[in-house]
N, C-alpha and C positions, 0 to 999 in steps of 0.2 A: 504494500500500500504506500503510495507516495506521501512524502512529508508535506504538511501544510506550510505555505509560505510564511515566513516570519513577519510579525507585525512591526518589528524594529529593523533598523538598518545595521548592516555589518560595517566595520571600519572603512572598508574600500567603497561600499555603497555611499556612505556619508561623504567621503571625499568627492565622489562624482556628483552627488546631489548638490554639494556646496558650490562646485564649479558651475553647474547648470543654473542654480539660483543666482549666483553672482553675474553670470553672463546674460541671463534671461533665456537665451536659446543658443544651441551650439551643435555642430556636427560631432560625430565620434572623434574625428581627427582633432578638432579644436579642443574637445574635452581632454584628449590624451596629452596634447601640448600644454594645457593649463595645469595638469597634475604635477606634483613635485616628483623629482627623480625620473628615472627611465622606466616607462611603462610600455609593455608590448601592446601594440594596437589590438590584437585579437583578445587579449585579456581584458582590456578596457571595454571592447565591444561586447564581450560575454557578460560583464557586470551591467552594462547598459541594458542588455536584453532581459536580464533578471529583473532590473528595476522596472522595465516596461511591463513584464509579465505580472509583477506585483502591483501594477497600477500607479506607480510613482512618476513615470515618464511617459509622455506621448510624443509623437513625431508627425511631421509633414514631409512630403517628398519635394525636394528642390533639385531638379536635374537628376543626377545620379545619387545624390546624397540624401540622407535622412537628417532632418534638423530637429533636434530634441528640445523639449521644454518640460519643466516640472508641471505635473497635473495640478498640484496644490501649492500655494505659497509656503515659504519656509516656516512661517509662524504656525500655520495649521498643521504641518507635518510634525513640528516640535511638540505641539499640544497632544497630538495623537500618540507619539512615542512616549511622552511623559505620562499620559493617562495610563498607557499599557504598563509602564514601569511601576507606577503607584499601585495599580491593581495586583501585579504579579509579585512585586518585591516588598511593598510596604503595606500589604493587607488592605488596600483600598483607602488608606488614610494619607491624605496630603500632608497633614500635620506631622505624621511620622517622618516623612521625607524631609520637611523643613527642620524638625528637631534633630534629625541625623546630621544634616548639613551644619547646623549650629554646634552640635556636640563634637563633631570631628574637626571643627575649626576651618572648614572649607569656605565659610562665608567671612569676608573681610568686614571691618567696621564700616567701610563705605557701602558694601552690599546690604548690611543691616540697616544703615541709614536710609538707603533708597527704598528698602522694603517697608520701613516705618512710614515714609512719606507716601508711598503708594497705598498703604493700608488706610492712612488718614484721608486720602482723596476718595477711596472707595467708601469709607464710612460716611463722608459728606454726601456723596452721590446717593447712598442708600436712604438718607434722611429726606431727600427731595421727593 
């Protein structure tokens, strides 16, 4: 029985998605050239096809080339991956994720300050 496609991205898929999000749209060759290091074209194309099969990339034909673009904006994909992570790793509790980040010291004072400001804005919006 074939494996279900992962709802999250692999490291290599994230690299390719970041290139596509940054460029807006690109051919496989343009994606390959924008990636760090030496990447074999066929390896890049294989990952692009996986992303297409998972529904993250779509393309249009331009001459002989396929021009790829992300099906969803980066923010929407981030929310989807984060939601999956919260459900699978943190028992469905966003607070557990935030507490973990605070406890491990992964949030800087600046991060915490920004979070407090955003919480204050959200509270004000909720009162309206």
